[in-house]
C-alpha positions in Angstrom: 113.8 70.6 105.4 112.6 72.2 108.6 113.6 75.9 108.6 113.5 78.3 111.4 112.9 81.9 110.2 113.5 84.8 112.6 111.6 88.0 111.8 109.0 85.8 110.1 106.2 88.4 110.4 108.1 91.2 108.8 108.2 92.3 105.2 110.9 90.0 103.8 110.3 87.3 106.4 106.6 86.7 105.7 107.3 86.4 101.9 110.2 84.0 102.6 108.0 81.8 104.8 105.4 81.6 102.1 107.9 80.6 99.5 109.5 78.0 101.7 106.2 76.4 102.5 105.2 76.5 98.8 108.4 74.5 98.1 107.5 71.8 100.6 109.5 72.8 103.6 108.3 72.9 107.2 108.8 76.4 108.7 108.8 77.6 112.3 108.6 81.4 112.3 110.0 83.5 115.2 108.9 87.1 115.8 108.6 89.4 118.8 106.0 91.7 117.0 108.1 94.7 118.1 106.4 98.0 117.2 109.4 100.4 117.3 109.5 101.4 113.7 105.9 100.8 112.7 102.7 99.5 114.3 102.9 95.9 115.5 99.5 95.3 113.9 101.1 95.3 110.5 103.2 92.3 111.5 100.3 90.6 113.2 98.3 90.9 109.9 101.2 89.3 108.1 101.3 86.5 110.7 97.6 86.0 110.4 98.0 85.3 106.7 100.9 82.9 107.4 98.7 81.1 110.0 96.5 79.7 107.3 99.4 77.8 105.8 100.0 74.1 106.4 103.5 73.2 107.5 103.9 76.6 109.3 103.9 77.5 113.0 104.7 80.8 114.6 106.6 81.4 117.9 106.2 84.7 119.6 109.7 85.3 120.9 112.5 87.9 121.0 115.9 87.0 119.5 117.5 88.8 122.5 115.9 86.2 124.8 118.6 83.5 125.0 116.4 81.0 126.8 113.7 81.3 124.1 116.3 80.9 121.3 117.7 77.8 122.9 114.2 76.4 123.4 113.0 77.1 119.8 116.2 76.8 117.7 117.4 73.9 119.9 114.9 71.6 118.2 117.0 68.8 116.7 114.8 68.6 113.6 115.8 72.1 112.4 118.0 71.9 109.3 118.6 75.6 108.6 118.1 78.9 110.5 117.3 81.9 108.3 118.0 84.9 110.5 116.1 87.9 109.2 115.1 89.6 112.4 116.8 92.9 113.2 116.0 96.5 114.3 116.1 98.1 110.8 116.5 101.7 109.6 119.5 103.9 108.9 118.0 107.2 110.2 116.5 105.8 113.4 119.7 104.1 114.3 121.4 107.5 114.6 119.0 108.4 117.4 119.5 105.2 119.5 122.8 103.4 118.6 122.8 101.3 121.9 119.5 99.7 121.1 120.6 98.8 117.6 123.8 97.2 119.0 121.8 95.3 121.7 119.2 94.0 119.3 121.2 93.3 116.1 124.4 92.1 117.6 123.1 90.8 120.9 120.2 89.0 119.2 122.4 87.5 116.5 124.8 86.2 119.2 122.0 84.5 121.0 120.8 82.9 117.7 124.3 81.7 117.0 124.7 80.4 120.5 121.5 78.4 120.3 122.7 76.9 117.1 126.1 76.1 118.5 124.7 74.4 121.6 122.2 72.4 119.5 124.8 71.4 116.9 123.1 73.1 114.0 125.5 73.9 111.2 123.6 76.0 108.6 122.7 79.7 108.9 121.5 82.3 106.4 122.1 85.8 107.7 120.3 88.9 106.4 122.9 91.7 106.0 122.5 94.9 104.1 123.9 96.9 101.2 124.4 99.7 103.8 127.6 98.0 104.9 129.3 99.4 101.8 129.1 102.9 103.3 129.1 106.2 101.4 130.8 105.1 98.2 130.5 107.6 95.4 130.6 110.7 97.7 131.5 113.7 95.4 131.9 111.5 92.4 130.0 111.0 89.1 127.4 108.4 90.2 126.8 107.2 86.7 130.5 106.1 86.6 130.5 104.2 89.9 131.3 100.4 89.6 128.9 97.9 91.1 129.7 97.0 94.7 131.6 93.7 95.1 131.5 91.4 98.1 135.3 91.6 98.5 135.1 95.3 99.5 136.4 95.4 103.1 133.5 97.7 104.1 135.5 99.6 106.8 133.4 102.7 106.9 129.6 102.0 107.5 127.7 105.3 107.5 125.3 104.6 110.3 125.0 102.5 113.5 122.5 100.2 111.7 125.1 99.6 108.9 127.8 99.0 111.5 125.7 96.4 113.3 125.1 94.6 110.0 128.8 94.5 109.2 129.7 93.4 112.7 127.0 90.7 112.4 128.8 89.4 109.3 132.1 89.2 111.2 130.5 87.5 114.1 129.0 84.9 111.8 132.4 84.4 110.2 133.9 83.7 113.7 131.3 81.1 114.5 132.0 79.5 111.1 135.7 79.4 111.8 135.5 78.3 115.4 132.4 76.1 115.5 131.8 75.0 111.9 128.5 76.8 111.4 128.1 77.3 107.6 126.9 80.8 106.9 125.5 82.5 103.8 125.4 86.3 104.5 123.0 88.0 102.1 123.4 91.7 101.5 120.0 93.0 100.5 119.7 96.0 98.2 116.7 98.3 98.9 113.9 95.8 98.9 110.4 96.9 97.9 107.1 95.4 97.0 103.8 94.4 98.7 103.9 94.5 102.5 106.8 96.9 102.4 107.4 98.5 105.8 105.3 101.7 105.9 108.2 104.0 106.8 110.3 103.0 103.8 110.6 105.4 100.9 108.4 103.8 98.2 105.6 103.1 100.7 105.9 106.7 102.0 105.9 108.2 98.6 103.0 106.2 97.3 101.0 107.1 100.4 101.7 110.8 100.1 100.9 110.9 96.4 97.7 108.9 96.7 96.5 111.3 99.4 97.5 114.4 97.5 99.9 115.4 100.2 103.3 117.2 99.5 106.1 114.7 99.1 109.2 115.3 101.3 112.4 114.6 99.5 115.8 114.8 101.1 118.6 116.1 98.8 118.5 117.2 95.2 117.1 113.9 93.8 120.3 112.7 92.3 121.0 109.9 94.9 120.7 106.5 93.3 119.5 103.1 94.7 119.6 99.6 93.4 115.9 98.9 94.0 115.1 95.1 94.2 111.7 93.6 94.1 110.7 91.3 96.9 110.1 88.2 94.7 113.7 88.4 93.4 115.1 88.8 97.0 113.0 85.8 98.2 114.2 83.7 95.3 117.8 84.4 96.3 117.2 83.8 99.9 115.4 80.5 99.4 118.2 79.4 97.1 120.7 80.2 99.8 118.7 78.2 102.4 118.5 75.2 100.2 122.2 75.2 99.1 124.1 76.2 102.2 126.8 73.8 103.5 128.3 73.4 106.9 131.7 75.0 107.6 131.6 77.4 104.6 131.2 81.2 104.9 130.1 83.2 101.9 128.8 86.7 101.3 126.3 87.3 98.5 124.9 90.5 97.1 121.2 90.3 96.2 120.2 93.4 94.2 118.5 94.5 91.0 121.8 95.2 89.2 120.7 98.7 88.0 120.3 102.0 89.8 117.4 104.5 89.8 117.7 108.1 91.0 115.4 109.5 93.5 114.0 111.9 90.9 113.4 109.0 88.5 111.7 107.0 91.2 109.2 109.8 91.9 108.5 110.1 88.1 107.8 106.3 87.9 105.4 106.5 90.9 103.5 109.5 89.4 103.2 107.6 86.1 101.9 104.4 87.8 99.5 106.2 90.1 98.5 108.7 87.4 98.9 111.5 90.1 101.3 114.3 90.6 102.4 115.9 93.8 104.2 119.0 95.2 107.8 118.4 96.3 109.0 119.6 99.7 112.8 119.6 99.4 114.9 119.1 102.5 118.6 118.9 103.1 120.4 115.5 102.8 119.8 113.3 105.8 122.8 112.1 107.9 123.6 108.5 107.3 122.1 108.4 103.8 124.6 107.3 101.1 124.9 108.6 97.5 124.4 105.2 95.8 123.9 101.5 96.1 124.7 99.2 93.2 125.0 95.4 93.4 127.5 93.2 91.5 125.7 89.8 91.5 128.4 87.7 89.8 128.7 85.4 92.8 125.1 85.0 93.6 124.3 84.4 89.9 127.0 81.7 89.9 126.2 79.9 93.2 122.5 80.6 93.7 121.3 80.9 90.1 120.1 84.3 91.2 118.7 86.5 88.4 116.4 89.4 89.2 113.5 89.7 86.7 111.3 92.5 88.0 111.9 96.0 86.8 111.3 99.0 89.1 108.3 100.0 87.0 106.7 96.6 87.2 107.4 96.4 90.9 105.9 99.8 91.6 102.8 98.6 89.6 102.5 95.5 91.8 103.0 97.6 95.0 100.4 100.1 93.8 97.8 97.3 93.2 98.5 95.9 96.7 98.4 99.3 98.3 94.9 100.1 96.8 93.6 96.7 97.9 94.8 97.2 101.5 94.0 100.9 102.2 91.1 103.3 101.8 93.3 105.7 99.8 92.5 106.4 96.1 88.9 105.3 96.7 
């Protein structure tokens, strides 16, 4: 197939493009190399690695540019659009909600419109576990049931989460009215090589490797369903290869087990063979107590089965980190 991938130079996008090419697909990547959350040079380095691949080409374009989306996605040879591009980050979205709405909803609308006008009928949309909101607030987190896709998700805890839930609903409307088949993938706390530098595991590893105090928000009991990048990519590629026109489905892609913040720090210290001082700060607005994926549907339809433990994933990230920085030298 020929697949258009938005956000191709990002963390998940670059890995997805590599996997698609390895499976024999032609890929056109789309990225604006925005430097809002982290330096654009990180994305350009990812793009440089992708540039060496056969069957891959990169377009420098913004998903909010309707003309560019019509020009690139309007290519009649494109079989599937994998829409990964978004302005990410729960905490930053609290500071600038309008920009998140403009980028995440406006950009998604322009991608969908380009598909509608070109007659393309298959879209994989990157959503987020954050749409489930602050489930588990004040409860025993060890007793929380895994999150299911049939949860109505009526109370997102941040503007970022709200734009992702709204994006799902927008995609559903384009499916109902225009026959665009959509697989909406709710990613659960993805980590691994090339992880964005402002994300928790990257931040923690950087601080520990440099002997700097580690800032932790809350008492360390919050839990996340950490999911290794290779597992996420396997589920994403399966969705790309199996999606059908006129069908709308939501899939959780997670690791199916939770790890507390305190446990995560312990794992990182064991892997790096370093310890660090902890600078404890109050809980951050927009953070949720727990994320936990029920993958019954993705296991059934996508043959999705996560295989990488948090420990093994941290070991892989640590090896990548040491190879790409001057820390721990």
